[in-house]
N, C-alpha and C positions, 0 to 999 in steps of 0.2 A: 440982219447982216451976215451973220454966221452961214446961214443957209446958202446966201448968194457966193461966201467964200468958198464954203465945200463943192458948190456946182462947178464954178471955175476951176479948180484945183483938180476935178477930176475929169476934165476936158485933157485927151492929148493933142489936140491943136497947137503946131507949134513945137511941141517937145521932142527931143532927140531921142533916138531909138536905136539902139545895137543889137540885131539877130545876128548870134552867132550859130551857123547851120542853118541859115534862113535861105537857102539856094533851092530848096523843094520840100514838099511833105507840108509838115505842120510850122516850120520854120516861115515858109513862105506863105502861106495860110494867114501867119498871125502877121508879117508884113504885109500884105496886101490890105487886110484891115484895119491896120495902124493907118497906112498912108492914107488911105479914103478916108478916114477921120481928121486928116490934116496933119498928121504926126511928122518928123523929119527921119525918116528909115534908111539905115544903114546895113547892110546884109554883109553877113561874112563865110565865106565856104572856104574849101582847102584846095579848088583851083580855080582859075581863072575863066575857064569857059564856062563852069555852071554859073559862077557870079554872072557873067553875059548873057545865058541864055536866062537866069530868073528877073535880070533888070528888063527885058525885052516883054516880061508877064506883070511887071508892075508900073504902078502911075509913075508918071515923069518925074521928076525931082528925087527918086529914090539911089541911092549910090550904094558900091558894094566895092568890097575890097576880097582879096585871097590871103589868106593866110593857116600855117598848118599850126593847129592850135598844141601839138606834142613839141614845138619848138618854141620856147621860153623867148628868144631872140624875136621872133618872127611875132609873136605875140606883142612884147613891148613897143615894137615897131609900130605894129599897126593902130594899137590902142593911141600912140602920139598922133600918127595921122588922122586919128577919127575925133580926137579931143574929147570936150566935155560932154556927157550924157546925163540923161535924165533916166533912163530905165536900159537896163541889160537883161536880154533874155537868151539863153542858151540851150539851143533843141540839137545841138551836134552829136552824134552817137556812131560805136563802133558798128561794123555787120559784127552779126552773132551766128555762128553753128552751136547749136547744142552738142555737148560731149560729157559723158560722167568722168566723173576725178577720176578713176584708174586708167582713163584712155588721154587724158591731158598731156601734153608737152608742157611742161611747167615753163620753161622759157618762155614759149610762145603764149600761154596764158597769161604773164605776168602783162603782158600788153595789151590783154583783152580792155581794158578800163582805162587807155591809155588818152581817148577822147571823151568818153562821156564823163569819166570823173575827174583824172589829172587834167584833161584841158579845162575842164570847167574852173580845177582851181586857180590853173595857170591864169587863165582871162581875168577872174574874178580879182586874184592878185595885181594885176598891171590893171584892171578898171576902176579899182577903191579911190584913187585920188582923184578922179574924172567924174565919179558920179556926186550929182546933185545931191544934198542933204536929204531933201524930199522926195528922192528917186528908190528902186526897186532892181534886185536881182530876181531873176525866175529862172531854176531848173525844171528839166524835166527826169522824171522816174515812171514807172510801169508798176502795174500790179503783180509781176513777176517777183515781187519784193513782199508781197502778202500770201500770194498762193505761189510756189515755185513748183514748175514741171519737172520731170526728171532729166536730167542734162543740163539744167539751167543754175545751177547752184552758185556760179559766179555772177551769173547775171542779176540772180535776186541780192547776192550780197554786195554786188553795186549800186542797185536800186535802194538795198539798205544804207549803205554809206551818203547817196546824196541826200536821203530824207536827215540824217542826221546832220551831215553838213550844214544842211538848211538851217535847223533849230541852233548850231553852234555860232553861223554866221550872222545870225539877225540877233542874238546877243551882243557880238561883238564889234558888228558894223551900224547898230543902231545910231542914229535915227534912220538910217537907210534902212528898206525894209527887205525881206529876202523871204523867198515862198519856192515851192516847187506846183507842179501840174502832174499827178501821178495818173497818168493815161492808161487806159483797158487797150482793148484790139481797136487801132486807127486803120482805116483803108489809105494808105500811103504809096508812092511809086515805089517803095521796098518792095512790096508784095508781087511786083511786074516781072521779078528775076524767078517766081515761080510759075511753071506752065499752067497754062489758063484752067484745065478741068482740075488738076488736082488744088490751083489757088482757090476757084469758087466752092471747092468740097470744103478747105479749112475755113474760109471766111463764112460759110454758113453755119459750121460748126460751132464756130466762136460767137456767131448771132445768135445760137439757141442758147448760149449761156450766159447771155443778159437778160434784164428784165424788161428790157425795152424790145427783144426782139430784133437788133441789128447792130453792126458793128458803127463804130462814129467812122465820121469825117474830118479831116485836115479843120475844117471850120468850127469845129465843135472845141477844139483846143485852142487856136486862135481866139474865141470866145474868152476863154478862162485865162489865158496870157491877158486879153485885154481888161478883165475885171480885177488882175492882182495890180497890174497896172495903176489902174485908175484910185483903187479902194485904199486910202492913205490909213486904215484901221485895221489891217489883216498883214500880219508879220510873223514868221516863223511857223508857217503855215504849210500843209500838204492837201493841196483843194484836188481831190477824186472827180476822174471825168471817165467813167468805165460803165457806163448803162446798167449799173446794180451787178456787174458781172461778181463782185466780191460776195453777194448776198445771195447765191446760187450754189446748187450742188456744184461739187468740182467734177 
């Protein structure tokens, strides 16, 4: 009997999932994978046109909402409309241009983590009362926190802050589970901003820095998100999905 109950609980069929940052890349891949398994998926993004475009790529029955996670009032109103949820996945992030500390405009730099870190804090604050006790929260972080590169000190600090937040909230919000996926190099639409020859060269170099010889795809992250939603014995954990890049020479 216990085994059958566990299997039923691990199913996402009929469960309500809110994906913030779900209009592209890793978030969109997670939304699609969860919806195909029968989950009731709502995606959120900062612009309505991006939400509408993403919904055209998702299975019927998915919903979408536009919300600026930097605006607490917008977040509170959005969560009110979404209602009760089983799982929250936060993949939204700020654009980032490497800058050495001496070159930073500090006023501008203070906004660099407004989405990825403070946006996540804001969404979680207003999602807490809507999350079922058997539910979960999953954040995104990156290997830059474990292996910083020059000019990415603030990005590394943001990754470290998110991972510490996961552990603290896992204790504070129990029995709701809180985890993170620590991603390596993933081929997402963000790379489309880089001119093709330069992009190919960068991705090839990143692939050589993994043990598996390739960069990741958004679906690799989607599989990690679904694992963390399903497995009700995992909390306070940072799950590495990086092709072994942290085990190679820098």
